[in-house]
C-alpha positions in Angstrom: 122.9 8.7 -36.7 124.6 8.7 -40.1 126.4 11.5 -41.9 128.2 11.6 -45.2 131.9 12.6 -45.2 131.2 15.7 -47.2 128.0 16.7 -45.4 127.6 19.0 -42.3 125.2 19.8 -39.6 123.8 23.2 -38.5 124.7 24.5 -35.0 123.2 22.5 -32.1 121.7 19.9 -34.5 122.3 16.9 -32.3 121.5 18.8 -29.1 118.1 19.9 -30.3 117.2 16.5 -31.8 118.1 14.7 -28.5 116.1 17.3 -26.5 113.0 16.7 -28.7 113.4 12.9 -28.3 113.7 13.3 -24.5 110.6 15.4 -24.3 108.5 13.2 -26.5 108.8 9.5 -25.7 106.4 8.5 -28.5 108.8 9.9 -31.1 111.4 7.6 -32.6 113.3 9.9 -34.9 114.0 13.7 -35.0 115.8 15.4 -37.9 116.4 18.8 -39.4 115.6 20.2 -42.8 117.7 18.6 -45.5 119.4 21.2 -47.7 121.3 20.2 -50.8 124.4 22.1 -52.1 126.5 22.0 -55.2 129.8 24.0 -55.2 128.7 25.8 -52.1 125.4 27.0 -53.5 122.0 25.8 -52.3 120.2 23.9 -55.0 117.1 22.4 -53.3 115.5 21.4 -50.0 114.3 17.9 -49.2 110.9 16.6 -48.0 110.3 17.7 -44.4 108.9 14.5 -43.0 106.2 14.8 -40.3 104.7 11.4 -39.4 102.6 12.0 -36.3 99.7 9.7 -36.9 98.8 7.6 -33.9 98.5 4.3 -35.8 101.9 2.9 -36.9 100.5 1.5 -40.1 99.3 4.9 -41.2 102.8 6.4 -40.5 104.5 3.7 -42.7 102.1 4.2 -45.6 102.4 8.0 -45.3 106.2 7.7 -45.3 106.3 5.7 -48.6 103.8 8.2 -50.0 106.1 11.1 -49.3 109.7 9.9 -49.3 112.0 11.2 -52.1 115.5 12.3 -51.1 115.1 10.7 -47.6 117.1 13.3 -45.7 115.2 12.0 -42.7 117.8 9.2 -42.7 120.3 11.7 -41.2 118.2 12.3 -38.1 118.8 11.2 -34.5 117.2 8.0 -33.4 116.8 6.0 -30.3 119.6 3.4 -30.1 117.4 0.5 -28.9 115.0 1.1 -31.8 117.6 1.6 -34.4 119.2 -1.8 -33.4 115.8 -3.4 -34.3 115.5 -1.5 -37.6 118.5 -2.9 -39.3 120.0 -1.4 -42.5 119.8 -3.8 -45.5 122.2 -3.8 -48.3 119.6 -3.3 -51.1 118.5 -0.5 -53.3 116.5 1.8 -51.0 117.8 0.2 -47.8 117.7 3.6 -46.1 114.0 3.8 -47.0 113.3 0.5 -45.4 115.1 1.6 -42.2 113.2 4.8 -41.8 109.9 3.0 -42.5 110.7 0.6 -39.6 111.5 3.6 -37.4 108.2 5.2 -38.4 106.4 2.0 -37.3 108.2 2.1 -34.0 107.3 5.8 -33.3 106.5 9.2 -34.7 108.9 11.1 -36.9 109.4 14.8 -36.6 111.4 17.4 -38.7 112.6 20.5 -36.8 112.6 23.6 -39.2 115.1 25.5 -37.0 118.0 23.1 -37.8 119.4 21.5 -41.0 121.5 18.7 -42.3 123.5 20.1 -45.2 124.3 17.7 -48.0 126.7 18.0 -50.9 125.3 16.8 -54.2 127.3 14.2 -56.2 129.4 11.3 -55.1 128.0 7.7 -54.9 124.4 8.9 -54.8 124.4 10.9 -58.0 122.5 8.1 -59.9 121.0 4.7 -59.3 123.7 3.1 -61.4 126.4 4.6 -59.1 124.4 3.5 -56.0 124.2 0.0 -57.3 127.9 0.0 -58.1 129.0 1.3 -54.7 126.9 -1.2 -52.9 127.7 -4.1 -55.1 124.1 -4.6 -56.2 122.8 -6.3 -59.3 122.2 -4.6 -62.7 118.5 -5.3 -62.2 118.4 -3.1 -59.1 120.1 -0.3 -61.0 117.7 -0.5 -63.9 114.5 -1.0 -61.9 115.2 0.8 -58.5 111.7 1.5 -57.4 110.4 -1.9 -58.4 113.2 -3.4 -56.2 112.3 -1.1 -53.3 108.7 -2.0 -53.6 109.5 -5.7 -53.5 111.9 -5.3 -50.6 109.4 -3.2 -48.6 106.8 -6.0 -49.2 109.2 -8.6 -47.9 110.2 -6.6 -44.9 106.6 -5.8 -43.8 104.9 -9.1 -44.8 107.3 -11.5 -43.1 111.0 -10.5 -42.9 111.3 -7.7 -40.4 110.3 -8.5 -36.8 109.7 -4.8 -36.2 106.3 -5.1 -37.7 104.6 -6.7 -34.7 101.2 -7.3 -36.3 99.0 -10.3 -36.9 99.9 -12.0 -40.2 96.9 -10.7 -42.1 97.5 -7.1 -41.1 101.2 -7.4 -42.0 100.3 -8.6 -45.5 97.7 -5.9 -46.0 100.2 -3.2 -44.9 102.9 -4.7 -47.1 100.6 -4.7 -50.1 99.5 -1.0 -49.5 103.2 0.1 -49.2 104.5 -1.7 -52.3 101.5 -0.4 -54.3 102.2 3.2 -53.1 105.8 3.0 -54.2 105.0 1.5 -57.6 102.3 4.0 -58.4 104.4 7.0 -57.3 107.3 5.9 -59.5 105.6 4.4 -62.5 106.7 0.8 -61.7 103.4 -0.7 -63.0 103.6 -3.3 -65.7 103.2 -0.6 -68.3 105.9 1.5 -66.7 108.3 -1.5 -66.6 107.6 -2.3 -70.3 108.2 1.3 -71.2 111.5 1.2 -69.4 112.5 -2.0 -71.2 111.6 -0.5 -74.6 113.8 2.6 -73.8 116.6 0.3 -72.7 116.3 -1.6 -76.0 116.5 1.5 -78.0 119.5 2.6 -76.0 121.4 -0.7 -76.5 120.4 -0.7 -80.2 121.9 2.7 -80.7 125.1 1.6 -79.0 125.2 -1.5 -81.1 124.8 0.4 -84.4 127.5 2.9 -83.3 129.8 0.0 -82.5 129.2 -1.7 -85.9 129.8 1.6 -87.7 133.1 2.0 -85.8 134.3 -1.5 -86.7 133.2 -1.0 -90.4 135.1 2.3 -90.5 138.3 0.7 -89.2 138.1 -2.2 -91.7 137.8 0.3 -94.6 140.8 2.3 -93.3 143.3 -0.2 -92.1 
């Protein structure tokens, strides 16, 4: 499992997760409720992920239809499955990993335990995530479009975890990328709207810069 340097677990977190895994061989991941803090005060609670569908395809689509903060990433997983679900260095790489785990088995959140996370740090914005991971400017500006494309790649052909016939892999990949794009307004219209907003932002900065240069020239 993973844990941030400024995050902490509730009492018996690992013990209860391991116990649930031992008692349920069809479960691949067990986690507690994600709780987010700022300056020691609780701010919000993450999505409690319960993916107990029998068909792995349904679990993966359901995951992409629910995931937001992805506190599920800080759960306890089976080592032999986690080795298969490798973490990619892309925007939303943690989403891709948990989607793979959901394909390999059921995902359960235990309400009696929690993973407590401090808000801030490298995950405060997509720009900071991209900077800390060494990702491109495109991934920072269009994070969910990037995640949708990476999910499509993983499921359609890249990740061997998705042991399905080619046609079923492509259909599942299409359903997942579409779910991500529709949830996060990464349609063509949404992308154009984002580009227009960026254009306005850069235009404003350009005008301010020109004004600053003009002012300095007037007052040498």
